[in-house]
KEKESE-691029 format. One record per residue: x, y, z negated of N, C-alpha, C in turn. Coordinates in steps of 0.001 Angstrom, whole numbers. Example, Ala and Ser with C-alpha at 12.3 -4.5 7.8 and 13.67 -1.06 7.14 Angstrom:
<pts>
PT      n_px      n_py      n_pz     ca_px     ca_py     ca_pz      c_px      c_py      c_pz
PT     13190     -5690     -7800     12300     -4500     -7800     13200     -3300     -7800
PT     12850     -2250     -7080     13670     -1060     -7140     12900        30     -7870
</pts>
This chain:
<pts>
PT      n_px      n_py      n_pz     ca_px     ca_py     ca_pz      c_px      c_py      c_pz
PT     -4534    -16539    -36245     -3174    -17085    -36127     -2250    -16141    -35489
PT     -2541    -15774    -34261     -1584    -14868    -33554     -1778    -13403    -34072
PT     -3045    -13106    -34457     -3260    -11792    -35001     -2578    -11503    -36337
PT     -2492    -12527    -37129     -1844    -12375    -38455      -326    -12145    -38216
PT       332    -12817    -37228      1675    -12534    -36922      1885    -11219    -36326
PT       886    -10740    -35504       993     -9386    -34959       838     -8336    -36014
PT       -79     -8624    -36967      -288     -7636    -38012       976     -7464    -38908
PT      1662     -8552    -39158      2886     -8434    -40030      3956     -7754    -39203
PT      4019     -7916    -37861      4940     -7263    -36983      4690     -5785    -37029
PT      3414     -5374    -36883      3069     -3942    -36910      3316     -3284    -38201
PT      3156     -4067    -39295      3344     -3447    -40613      4811     -3209    -40965
PT      5723     -3834    -40134      7164     -3647    -40315      7639     -2285    -39685
PT      6746     -1708    -38874      7084      -402    -38212      7100       704    -39353
PT      8187      1478    -39389      8236      2531    -40389      7205      3663    -40090
PT      6684      4220    -41170      5689      5307    -40983      4425      4915    -41547
PT      3421      5869    -41467      2087      5541    -41970      1313      4632    -41046
PT        51      4423    -41444      -733      3516    -40741     -1106      4048    -39313
PT     -1265      5396    -39218     -1500      6061    -37882      -293      5829    -36919
PT       889      5886    -37422      2067      5685    -36593      2137      4231    -36165
PT      1854      3363    -37048      1909      1928    -36777       867      1605    -35624
PT      -352      2086    -35793     -1404      1811    -34809     -1007      2461    -33472
PT      -492      3725    -33450      -110      4334    -32202       980      3537    -31523
PT      1959      3106    -32244      3076      2365    -31692      2579      1019    -31136
PT      1669       369    -31861      1156      -948    -31375       386      -749    -30115
PT      -475       326    -30039     -1275       533    -28849      -435       873    -27676
PT       592      1720    -27861      1507      2144    -26747      2222       776    -26315
PT      2618        17    -27200      3337     -1210    -26774      2425     -2186    -26004
PT      1216     -2345    -26468       346     -3212    -25765        16     -2686    -24362
PT      -232     -1403    -24238      -423      -725    -22906       782      -933    -22018
PT      1929      -795    -22596      3191      -954    -21823      3325     -2364    -21367
PT      2983     -3354    -22149      3073     -4705    -21699      2028     -5048    -20617
PT       868     -4418    -20692      -127     -4598    -19665       322     -3982    -18343
PT      1119     -3000    -18344      1556     -2255    -17143      2777     -2874    -16499
PT      3407     -3770    -17135      4618     -4398    -16594      4381     -5093    -15258
PT      3284     -5892    -15097      3155     -6517    -13739      2942     -5510    -12613
PT      2321     -4369    -12880      2093     -3356    -11906      3363     -2861    -11280
PT      4338     -2620    -12187      5649     -1956    -11776      6688     -2966    -11276
PT      6464     -4273    -11612      7578     -5235    -11215      7014     -6115    -10085
PT      6015     -5832     -9376      5576     -6673     -8249      6517     -6619     -7139
PT      6686     -7751     -6469      7608     -7819     -5310      6886     -7993     -4031
PT      5523     -7904     -4054      4753     -8120     -2824      4904     -6994     -1826
PT      4664     -7255      -587      4693     -6245       429      3465     -5458       236
PT      3441     -4286       940      2302     -3381       899      1126     -4088      1432
PT       -42     -4040       767     -1302     -4593      1258     -1501     -6084      1006
PT      -571     -6736       374      -621     -8251       223     -1152     -8668     -1142
PT     -1307     -7729     -2054     -1833     -8159     -3387     -3345     -8156     -3327
PT     -3919     -8691     -4396     -5419     -8942     -4432     -6236     -7694     -4393
PT     -5855     -6644     -5082     -6661     -5401     -5150     -6112     -4289     -4309
PT     -5302     -4529     -3343     -4650     -3504     -2566     -5684     -2814     -1656
PT     -5538     -1519     -1529     -6338      -758      -675     -5638      -370       572
PT     -4414      -762       628     -3563      -435      1828     -3634     -1595      2827
PT     -3338     -1251      4073     -3319     -2316      5098     -1940     -2980      5042
PT     -1959     -4316      5300      -624     -5010      5273       355     -4454      6393
PT      1584     -4539      6090      2584     -3964      7041      2547     -4604      8403
PT      2351     -5914      8458      2306     -6593      9730      1075     -6134     10561
PT         5     -5900      9887     -1198     -5473     10589      -993     -4033     11113
PT      -355     -3162     10353      -100     -1779     10835       866     -1808     11981
PT      1921     -2614     11911      2900     -2680     12993      2274     -3207     14263
PT      1451     -4232     14185       758     -4782     15317      -207     -3761     15875
PT      -896     -3025     15036     -1828     -2015     15528     -1103      -917     16246
PT        68      -435     15711       846       577     16418      1368        72     17749
PT      1748     -1107     17837      2211     -1761     19089      1105     -1746     20095
PT       -80     -2131     19720     -1189     -2238     20628     -1591      -806     21162
PT     -1495       165     20284     -1821      1584     20668      -829      2041     21646
PT       458      1781     21443      1542      2144     22384      1351      1506     23700
PT      1019       218     23766       757      -484     24964      -434        52     25677
PT     -1461       439     24952     -2693       984     25590     -2351      2385     26164
PT     -1585      3160     25444     -1335      4515     25994      -380      4389     27211
PT       556      3400     27211      1408      3215     28392       565      2816     29620
PT      -359      1890     29427     -1237      1475     30532     -2132      2659     30995
PT     -2594      3430     30106     -3443      4541     30371     -2677      5569     31196
PT     -1420      5826     30836      -609      6780     31631      -315      6266     32985
PT       -58      4914     33074       223      4392     34429     -1004      4386     35337
PT     -2093      4200     34792     -3377      4221     35552     -3693      5647     35968
PT     -3508      6619     35037     -3706      8034     35361     -2760      8479     36398
PT     -1506      8009     36283      -511      8333     37318      -874      7872     38656
PT     -1319      6550     38727     -1737      6012     39999     -2924      6751     40584
PT     -3884      7053     39702     -5050      7870     40232     -4609      9214     40735
PT     -3722      9877     40046     -3242     11207     40470     -2525     11126     41778
PT     -1715     10094     41982     -1009      9994     43261     -1970      9640     44429
PT     -3010      8830     44140     -3980      8608     45088     -4807      9823     45470
PT     -5128     10607     44469     -5915     11822     44832     -4988     12838     45599
PT     -3736     12893     45302     -2803     13771     45939     -2688     13264     47452
PT     -2621     11997     47650     -2508     11421     48939     -3750     11648     49768
PT     -4916     11530     49157     -6167     11775     49901     -6334     13263     50193
PT     -5878     14144     49331     -5898     15601     49609     -4957     15965     50732
PT     -3812     15280     50756     -2831     15519     51891     -3411     15034     53236
PT     -4119     13975     53218     -4684     13431     54480     -5799     14323     54963
PT     -6584     14999     54060     -7650     15869     54416     -7068     17161     55099
PT     -5950     17593     54716     -5372     18806     55285     -4833     18474     56618
</pts>
């Protein structure tokens, strides 16, 4: 049913049978690719995405910054304590 309508549509393409087949195949491949290029999802939110979601990456970066800030404050406190103990020894 659908194939007979498709066949008549392809036969209306000017050129030989090879041109008609090539045009039909390119058209079908183009129609299959439309959802890939028109998606409105954020990064990492579609079914087959290999990327991390934006919210996850932002939260991870925030946690790393907080960890680094705490690490610096602890290292600074330890450095000031060691300097104070060295000053007392002298």
